[in-house]
C-alpha positions as CSV (number, residue, x, y, z in Angstrom):
1,X,25.8,64.6,-3.2
2,X,22.9,65.8,-4.9
3,X,23.6,67.0,-8.6
4,X,26.7,65.7,-8.5
5,X,28.2,65.3,-12.4
6,X,30.6,62.9,-11.3
7,X,27.5,60.7,-10.6
8,X,26.3,61.0,-13.7
9,X,29.7,60.2,-15.0
10,X,30.4,57.0,-13.2
11,X,27.1,56.0,-14.5
12,X,27.3,56.5,-18.0
13,X,28.0,53.3,-19.4
14,X,25.3,51.4,-17.2
15,X,22.7,54.1,-18.0
16,X,23.4,53.7,-21.8
17,X,23.7,50.0,-21.3
18,X,19.8,50.0,-20.0
19,X,18.4,52.2,-22.4
20,X,19.9,49.9,-25.1
21,X,18.5,46.9,-23.5
22,X,14.9,48.1,-22.9
23,X,15.3,48.8,-27.1
24,X,16.4,45.5,-27.9
25,X,13.9,43.9,-25.3
26,X,10.9,45.9,-27.0
27,X,11.8,45.1,-30.2
28,X,12.3,41.3,-30.1
29,X,9.4,41.3,-28.1
30,X,7.3,43.2,-30.8
31,X,9.3,40.8,-33.6
32,X,8.7,37.7,-31.9
33,X,4.6,38.7,-31.0
34,X,3.8,38.0,-34.5
35,X,4.7,34.7,-35.0
36,X,2.7,31.4,-33.7
37,X,4.3,28.3,-32.6
38,X,3.0,25.5,-34.4
39,X,2.6,23.6,-31.1
40,X,0.0,26.7,-30.6
41,X,0.5,26.9,-27.0
42,X,-0.4,29.9,-25.0
43,X,2.1,31.0,-22.5
44,X,0.3,29.6,-18.9
45,X,-0.1,26.3,-21.6
46,X,3.5,26.1,-22.1
47,X,4.6,27.0,-18.5
48,X,2.6,24.2,-17.3
49,X,4.3,21.6,-19.6
50,X,7.6,22.3,-18.9
51,X,6.5,22.0,-15.2
52,X,5.2,19.0,-16.0
53,X,7.8,17.6,-17.8
54,X,10.6,18.5,-14.8
55,X,8.0,16.7,-12.6
56,X,7.7,19.9,-10.6
57,X,3.8,19.7,-8.8
58,X,2.0,22.3,-7.1
59,X,3.1,25.6,-8.9
60,X,-0.2,27.7,-9.2
61,X,0.0,29.3,-12.7
62,X,-2.0,32.7,-12.5
63,X,-2.3,36.1,-14.7
64,X,-1.3,39.4,-13.2
65,X,-2.1,42.8,-14.4
66,X,0.6,45.1,-16.3
67,X,3.0,44.7,-19.1
68,X,5.8,42.5,-18.8
69,X,5.2,42.2,-15.2
70,X,6.1,38.6,-15.3
71,X,7.6,36.7,-12.4
72,X,8.0,33.8,-9.8
73,X,7.4,33.7,-6.2
74,X,9.8,31.5,-4.5
75,X,8.7,29.8,-1.8
76,X,5.4,30.0,-2.5
77,X,5.3,28.2,-5.6
78,X,3.0,30.9,-7.6
79,X,3.9,31.3,-11.1
80,X,2.5,35.3,-12.0
81,X,2.5,35.7,-16.3
82,X,1.4,39.3,-17.4
83,X,-2.0,39.8,-19.6
84,X,0.4,39.6,-22.9
85,X,2.0,36.5,-21.6
86,X,-0.6,34.0,-20.0
87,X,-3.1,33.9,-22.7
88,X,-1.3,34.5,-25.4
89,X,-0.6,31.9,-28.6
90,X,3.3,34.0,-29.6
91,X,6.8,33.0,-29.2
92,X,7.2,35.9,-27.4
93,X,4.8,34.7,-25.0
94,X,6.3,31.0,-24.9
95,X,9.6,33.0,-24.2
96,X,8.6,34.9,-21.3
97,X,6.4,32.1,-19.6
98,X,8.9,29.1,-20.0
99,X,12.2,31.8,-18.8
100,X,9.6,32.1,-15.3
101,X,9.2,28.1,-14.9
102,X,12.6,28.2,-15.5
103,X,12.9,29.9,-12.2
104,X,10.2,27.5,-10.4
105,X,11.8,24.6,-11.2
106,X,14.9,26.2,-9.5
107,X,13.3,26.6,-6.5
108,X,11.8,23.1,-6.4
109,X,15.5,22.0,-7.6
110,X,16.4,24.1,-4.5
111,X,19.2,25.3,-7.4
112,X,22.0,27.0,-5.0
113,X,22.5,30.4,-6.6
114,X,18.6,30.4,-6.2
115,X,19.0,30.0,-2.5
116,X,21.4,32.6,-1.9
117,X,19.6,35.2,-4.1
118,X,16.5,34.8,-1.8
119,X,18.5,35.1,0.9
120,X,20.2,38.4,0.2
121,X,16.7,39.8,-1.2
122,X,15.9,41.7,2.3
123,X,19.1,42.7,2.7
124,X,19.7,43.9,-0.4
125,X,16.0,45.7,-0.1
126,X,17.5,47.2,3.1
127,X,20.8,48.6,1.2
128,X,19.4,49.9,-1.7
129,X,17.1,52.3,0.3
130,X,19.2,53.0,3.0
131,X,22.8,53.3,1.9
132,X,22.6,56.8,0.3
133,X,21.1,58.1,3.7
134,X,24.0,56.8,5.7
135,X,26.3,57.8,3.4
136,X,24.8,61.3,3.0
137,X,24.8,61.6,6.9
138,X,28.2,60.6,7.3
139,X,29.3,63.5,4.4
140,X,27.3,66.1,6.4
141,X,28.6,65.3,9.9
142,X,31.9,64.2,8.2
143,X,32.1,61.3,10.2
144,X,34.2,58.7,7.7
145,X,33.3,55.4,9.7
146,X,29.5,56.3,8.7
147,X,30.6,56.9,5.8
148,X,32.1,53.5,5.2
149,X,29.1,51.7,6.9
150,X,26.7,53.2,4.1
151,X,28.8,51.7,1.5
152,X,29.5,48.4,3.2
153,X,25.5,48.2,3.2
154,X,24.9,49.1,-0.3
155,X,27.3,46.2,-1.1
156,X,25.3,43.8,-0.7
157,X,22.7,45.4,-3.2
158,X,26.1,44.4,-5.3
159,X,26.5,40.8,-4.2
160,X,22.2,40.6,-4.9
161,X,23.3,41.7,-8.4
162,X,26.2,39.4,-9.1
163,X,24.2,36.6,-7.7
164,X,21.1,37.0,-9.6
165,X,22.7,37.3,-12.9
166,X,23.6,33.7,-13.1
167,X,20.5,33.1,-11.5
168,X,18.2,34.7,-14.6
169,X,20.8,33.6,-17.3
170,X,20.6,29.9,-16.0
171,X,16.6,30.4,-15.5
172,X,16.3,31.3,-19.6
173,X,19.0,27.8,-20.5
174,X,16.4,25.9,-19.1
175,X,13.7,27.4,-20.6
176,X,14.7,26.9,-23.9
177,X,16.1,23.5,-23.8
178,X,12.7,22.3,-22.1
179,X,10.4,23.8,-25.2
180,X,12.5,22.4,-27.4
181,X,13.0,19.3,-26.1
182,X,8.8,18.9,-25.1
183,X,8.1,20.0,-28.7
184,X,6.8,23.3,-28.0
185,X,8.8,25.0,-30.1
186,X,11.4,24.0,-32.9
187,X,15.1,24.5,-33.7
188,X,13.9,27.6,-35.9
189,X,11.4,29.2,-33.4
190,X,13.9,28.7,-31.1
191,X,16.5,31.2,-32.5
192,X,13.4,34.1,-32.4
193,X,13.0,33.0,-28.4
194,X,16.7,33.0,-27.7
195,X,16.5,36.9,-29.2
196,X,13.9,37.9,-26.8
197,X,15.7,36.1,-23.1
198,X,18.9,37.5,-25.0
199,X,17.2,41.0,-25.0
200,X,16.2,40.5,-21.5
201,X,18.9,39.1,-20.0
202,X,20.7,42.5,-21.5
203,X,18.6,44.4,-18.8
204,X,20.0,42.2,-15.7
205,X,23.3,42.7,-16.8
206,X,22.6,46.6,-17.4
207,X,21.4,46.1,-13.4
208,X,24.4,44.5,-12.3
209,X,26.6,46.9,-13.9
210,X,24.8,49.9,-12.6
211,X,25.1,49.1,-9.1
212,X,28.5,48.7,-9.5
213,X,29.4,51.5,-11.0
214,X,27.4,53.1,-8.3
215,X,29.5,51.4,-5.6
216,X,32.7,52.7,-7.3
217,X,31.3,56.3,-7.4
218,X,30.9,56.0,-3.5
219,X,34.1,54.8,-3.1
220,X,35.4,57.6,-5.6
221,X,33.7,60.0,-3.2
222,X,34.9,58.1,0.3
223,X,38.7,58.9,-0.7
224,X,39.3,55.6,-1.5
225,X,41.1,55.8,-4.8
226,X,42.9,58.7,-3.6
227,X,46.3,58.8,-4.0
228,X,48.4,59.1,-1.0
229,X,52.0,60.2,-0.2
């Protein structure tokens, strides 16, 4: 299963989309970074204002190192914004910060898909890290049952990605609505923010597609798609 050309053939669409998504993200982020919002808010201030307007209290907003390492920690009420977002006053920073604030609001509202996603995290992590070892062992030992166990374990990662996709889209939807309704950006500025968030959404689509294609590859190698007389 190492250096299998079929693996690259199966994953080619996912890889191509991932590369295109990264190019789109960098392009949109760079362009939006050149525009300061009329409101004058920084990323951290926008996130705080968005949470306050939604009546969400107790979320700690703090800076974190790295580029585009922004994330929200469910259950801990911690929103971490990267160096290029936390204190920056541009439309890229506002869009990204608002997206993460959207996750905080989802958490506070007990958004059902976020609850499911959080529950799937440990299983998905186990699946992505161990599935290929189980499948490889199954092939080496010529144990079809073990191969299918490995595939079932990896399918948990696919389920996670499929659940995560609408969670991310919903966070961006909440972000754009809150930014406009809160007066943090204008309707014209929203068009710029939309390009950043839509480009970021493509990275999640690419991750989901890649996981699905990987699962199909495993099923192919297991002979699930083989014709039977």
